[in-house]
DOROMI-337025 format. One record per residue: residue in three letters; y, z, x of N, C-alpha, C, O, CB in turn. Coordinates in steps of 0.02 Angstrom, whole numbers. Atoms other than C-alpha are relative to their C-alpha. Glycine has a CB too. Layout:
BEGIN
+-----+--------+--------+--------+--------+--------+--------+--------+--------+--------+--------+--------+--------+--------+--------+--------+
!   r !   n.py !   n.pz !   n.px !  ca.py !  ca.pz !  ca.px !   c.py !   c.pz !   c.px !   o.py !   o.pz !   o.px !  cb.py !  cb.pz !  cb.px !
+-----+--------+--------+--------+--------+--------+--------+--------+--------+--------+--------+--------+--------+--------+--------+--------+
! ALA !      Y !      Z !      X !      Y !      Z !      X !      Y !      Z !      X !      Y !      Z !      X !      Y !      Z !      X !
...
+-----+--------+--------+--------+--------+--------+--------+--------+--------+--------+--------+--------+--------+--------+--------+--------+
//
This chain:
BEGIN
+-----+--------+--------+--------+--------+--------+--------+--------+--------+--------+--------+--------+--------+--------+--------+--------+
!   r !   n.py !   n.pz !   n.px !  ca.py !  ca.pz !  ca.px !   c.py !   c.pz !   c.px !   o.py !   o.pz !   o.px !  cb.py !  cb.pz !  cb.px !
+-----+--------+--------+--------+--------+--------+--------+--------+--------+--------+--------+--------+--------+--------+--------+--------+
! MET !    -59 !      0 !     42 !      0 !      0 !      0 !     62 !      0 !     44 !     59 !     18 !    103 !      0 !     61 !    -48 !
! SER !    -63 !      2 !    -37 !    179 !    -22 !     52 !     36 !     67 !     -8 !     30 !    101 !    -59 !     45 !    -58 !    -23 !
! GLN !    -38 !    -63 !      4 !    291 !    125 !     91 !     64 !    -12 !    -40 !     94 !    -65 !    -37 !     16 !     27 !     71 !
! ALA !    -61 !      4 !     40 !    435 !    159 !    -25 !     60 !     13 !     45 !     66 !     67 !     74 !     -2 !     50 !    -60 !
! THR !    -61 !     -9 !    -39 !    599 !    132 !     66 !     58 !      2 !    -48 !     59 !    -33 !    -98 !      9 !    -58 !     52 !
! PRO !    -58 !     -4 !     45 !    764 !    180 !    -12 !     37 !    -67 !     -2 !     49 !    -99 !     50 !     48 !     56 !     21 !
! LYS !    -36 !     63 !      7 !    856 !     29 !    -81 !     71 !      9 !     27 !    101 !     62 !     19 !      1 !    -22 !    -74 !
! LYS !    -66 !     -3 !    -29 !   1018 !    -11 !      5 !     42 !    -56 !    -31 !     21 !   -114 !    -32 !     -2 !     -7 !     77 !
! ARG !    -45 !     49 !     31 !   1163 !    -98 !    -82 !     36 !    -39 !     55 !     56 !    -10 !    105 !     51 !     34 !    -47 !
! PRO !    -38 !     38 !    -49 !   1246 !   -240 !     13 !     74 !     18 !     -3 !    100 !     36 !    -56 !    -10 !    -76 !    -10 !
! ALA !    -72 !    -14 !     -2 !   1425 !   -212 !     68 !     37 !    -56 !    -35 !     26 !   -115 !    -21 !     25 !      9 !     74 !
! VAL !    -38 !     49 !     39 !   1544 !   -299 !    -51 !     70 !     -4 !     31 !    101 !     48 !     45 !      4 !     20 !    -76 !
! PRO !    -67 !      5 !    -28 !   1707 !   -368 !     20 !     53 !     25 !    -50 !     41 !     27 !   -110 !     15 !    -72 !     20 !
! GLU !    -55 !    -24 !     42 !   1873 !   -301 !    -46 !     24 !    -57 !    -45 !     35 !   -113 !    -22 !     59 !     27 !     44 !
! GLY !    -22 !     50 !     48 !   1926 !   -393 !   -203 !     75 !      7 !    -12 !     99 !     62 !    -26 !    -39 !      7 !    -66 !
! LYS !    -72 !     -2 !     10 !   2109 !   -439 !   -220 !     20 !    -52 !    -52 !      0 !   -110 !    -48 !     38 !    -11 !     66 !
! THR !    -32 !     46 !     47 !   2200 !   -515 !   -367 !     75 !     16 !      3 !     97 !     55 !     45 !    -28 !      7 !    -73 !
! ARG !    -72 !     -8 !     -3 !   2385 !   -521 !   -405 !     22 !     73 !     -8 !     66 !     96 !     28 !     33 !    -42 !    -53 !
! PHE !    -21 !    -69 !     14 !   2398 !   -344 !   -474 !    -55 !     52 !      9 !    -43 !    111 !     -3 !     26 !      4 !    -71 !
! LEU !     56 !    -46 !     -3 !   2227 !   -266 !   -441 !    -38 !     -9 !     65 !    -49 !    -65 !     89 !    -48 !    -11 !    -60 !
! THR !     41 !      0 !    -60 !   2128 !   -219 !   -286 !    -60 !     45 !    -13 !    -52 !    101 !    -37 !     40 !     24 !     63 !
! THR !     61 !    -41 !      8 !   1947 !   -157 !   -291 !    -33 !      8 !     68 !    -36 !    -39 !    107 !    -49 !    -32 !    -51 !
! ARG !     35 !    -16 !    -62 !   1855 !    -73 !   -148 !    -64 !     37 !    -18 !    -67 !     76 !    -65 !     45 !     43 !     48 !
! GLN !     64 !    -33 !     11 !   1675 !    -16 !   -137 !      2 !     68 !     33 !     24 !     75 !     90 !    -58 !    -42 !     28 !
! LYS !      5 !    -68 !    -27 !   1648 !    171 !   -113 !    -66 !      8 !     38 !   -111 !    -33 !     30 !      7 !     53 !    -56 !
! ALA !     62 !    -15 !    -35 !   1515 !    246 !     -2 !    -50 !     28 !    -51 !    -30 !     61 !    -99 !     11 !     51 !     58 !
! PRO !     49 !    -26 !     48 !   1351 !    288 !    -92 !     -4 !     77 !      4 !      3 !    106 !     58 !    -70 !    -30 !     13 !
! ASN !      7 !    -73 !      0 !   1328 !    469 !   -146 !    -73 !     19 !     13 !   -113 !    -24 !     30 !     25 !     29 !    -68 !
! GLU !     67 !    -23 !    -17 !   1171 !    574 !   -125 !    -54 !    -30 !    -45 !   -112 !    -34 !    -24 !     -3 !     75 !     -6 !
! LYS !     48 !     32 !     45 !   1086 !    489 !   -274 !     -5 !    -75 !     12 !    -48 !   -109 !    -17 !     17 !     14 !    -72 !
! GLY !      1 !     71 !    -14 !   1124 !    316 !   -206 !     48 !    -40 !    -43 !     51 !   -101 !    -37 !    -69 !    -27 !    -10 !
! TYR !    -48 !     35 !     43 !   1259 !    274 !   -335 !     59 !    -25 !     41 !     88 !     13 !     80 !     24 !     47 !    -57 !
! VAL !    -57 !     30 !    -35 !   1392 !    157 !   -267 !     53 !    -14 !    -53 !     42 !    -51 !   -100 !    -21 !    -65 !     39 !
! GLY !    -55 !     10 !     47 !   1559 !    163 !   -357 !     52 !    -45 !     30 !     46 !    -68 !     87 !     30 !     67 !    -21 !
! TYR !    -54 !     43 !    -21 !   1717 !     63 !   -344 !     67 !     32 !    -14 !     76 !     63 !    -66 !     -5 !    -68 !    -34 !
! ASP !    -69 !    -22 !     10 !   1900 !    110 !   -321 !     39 !    -59 !    -27 !     33 !   -115 !     -3 !     32 !     26 !     67 !
! THR !    -44 !     52 !     26 !   2024 !     11 !   -425 !     72 !     23 !      9 !     90 !     78 !    -12 !    -15 !    -17 !    -75 !
! ILE !    -69 !    -17 !    -14 !   2205 !     10 !   -371 !     45 !    -51 !    -34 !     43 !   -110 !    -18 !     14 !      2 !     77 !
! TRP !    -45 !     44 !     37 !   2335 !    -61 !   -490 !     69 !      0 !     33 !     94 !     52 !     53 !      6 !     22 !    -73 !
! GLU !    -69 !      5 !    -23 !   2502 !   -125 !   -427 !     43 !    -11 !    -61 !     25 !    -46 !   -108 !      8 !    -59 !     52 !
! SER !    -45 !      5 !     57 !   2647 !   -110 !   -545 !     27 !    -71 !     -7 !     48 !   -102 !     42 !     57 !     51 !      7 !
! PHE !    -28 !     66 !     11 !   2702 !   -272 !   -625 !     61 !      2 !    -46 !     87 !    -50 !    -66 !    -54 !    -46 !    -29 !
! GLN !    -60 !     -9 !     39 !   2845 !   -202 !   -726 !     52 !     34 !     43 !     37 !     78 !     83 !    -13 !     40 !    -64 !
! LYS !    -54 !    -32 !    -37 !   3013 !   -158 !   -654 !     32 !     53 !    -44 !     42 !     42 !   -104 !     53 !    -52 !     24 !
! GLU !    -31 !    -55 !     37 !   3091 !      6 !   -705 !     73 !      5 !     22 !     88 !     11 !     81 !    -37 !     66 !     13 !
! ALA !    -71 !     -6 !    -14 !   3279 !     13 !   -719 !     23 !     70 !    -22 !      0 !     95 !    -74 !     41 !    -55 !    -37 !
! PRO !    -25 !    -66 !     21 !   3369 !    181 !   -724 !     41 !     -6 !    -64 !     79 !    -54 !    -74 !     42 !     32 !     57 !
! TYR !    -35 !      0 !     63 !   3438 !    224 !   -894 !     73 !     19 !     10 !     88 !     68 !     44 !    -33 !     47 !    -51 !
! THR !    -72 !    -17 !      0 !   3627 !    222 !   -914 !     22 !      2 !    -73 !      2 !    -41 !   -113 !     43 !    -51 !     42 !
! THR !    -23 !     -5 !     69 !   3713 !    278 !  -1073 !     50 !    -56 !    -14 !     89 !    -74 !     29 !     32 !     70 !    -14 !
! PRO !    -47 !     53 !     17 !   3808 !    142 !  -1164 !     72 !     25 !     -1 !     85 !     85 !    -11 !    -19 !    -31 !    -68 !
! LYS !    -71 !    -20 !      3 !   3998 !    142 !  -1158 !     18 !     17 !    -72 !     -6 !    -14 !   -119 !     47 !    -57 !     28 !
! ARG !    -24 !    -18 !     67 !   4082 !    227 !  -1304 !     58 !    -43 !    -19 !     99 !    -61 !     23 !     20 !     76 !     -3 !
! PRO !    -57 !     42 !     21 !   4203 !    124 !  -1407 !     66 !     36 !      4 !    118 !      7 !    -12 !    -11 !    -24 !    -70 !
+-----+--------+--------+--------+--------+--------+--------+--------+--------+--------+--------+--------+--------+--------+--------+--------+
//
């Protein structure tokens, strides 16, 4: 019979789109591999100014 070897996930390259970046995390003790998702802001925030009074 063959010996059971732990399965190993292949390394996935970093994924980049216009506003999103995904990175592969290191596997935990159970072998689960997660992913980090980093969002870049696509809206501009302007400071609020009160309107002029008539």
